Each structure stands twice: as structure tokens, then as C-alpha cells.
C-alpha positions, 0 to 999 in steps of 0.5 A, a space after each residue: 234470536 238473542 243469545 250470549 256471546 261465547 267470548 264475553 257472555 253479554 246477550 247479543 242479537 243474531 242480526 249482527 256479525 260481531 259482538 258489540 261489546 268485545 268485537 268477537 265474530 259470531 258468524 261461526 255460531 250463526 252458521 251452526 244455528 241456521 244449519 249452514 255448516 257441515 255435520 263434522 264442523 257442527 259436532 266439533 262446535 257443539 262439543 265446544 259449547 257444551 254446557 251453555 244454552 246454545 248446546 240446548 238450542 242447537 238442532 
């Protein structure tokens, strides 16, 4: 899946562990998108990404 980095906004692949441009970790985002996180953590994350395309894609 291709999505924008929450730190720098560059399009990146979900197959990497960090953004190749700003080196920010995307593991938390991947856990939420794949459903490996708990409900409480997911709701807090979804509130942080509100307004981005990730909010519409997530569950």
C-alpha cells in the first residue's frame, strides 16, 4: 500500500520500516492499518490522523 508519511508528507510504501526521506518510523501506522493494535490505541491514533487520507482508509 502506498500512503503519505505523517512526518514529511512524501508518498511511501508500506513495505518499508521508516520513511526514506525523513527517516521517521512508520511501524505504528502499519500496526493500526493491519489491525495488530488494540482498540484503545487505534482510536487515539485515528484521532491524530483525522483529516488525512489514512483516516478514511483505516477500518
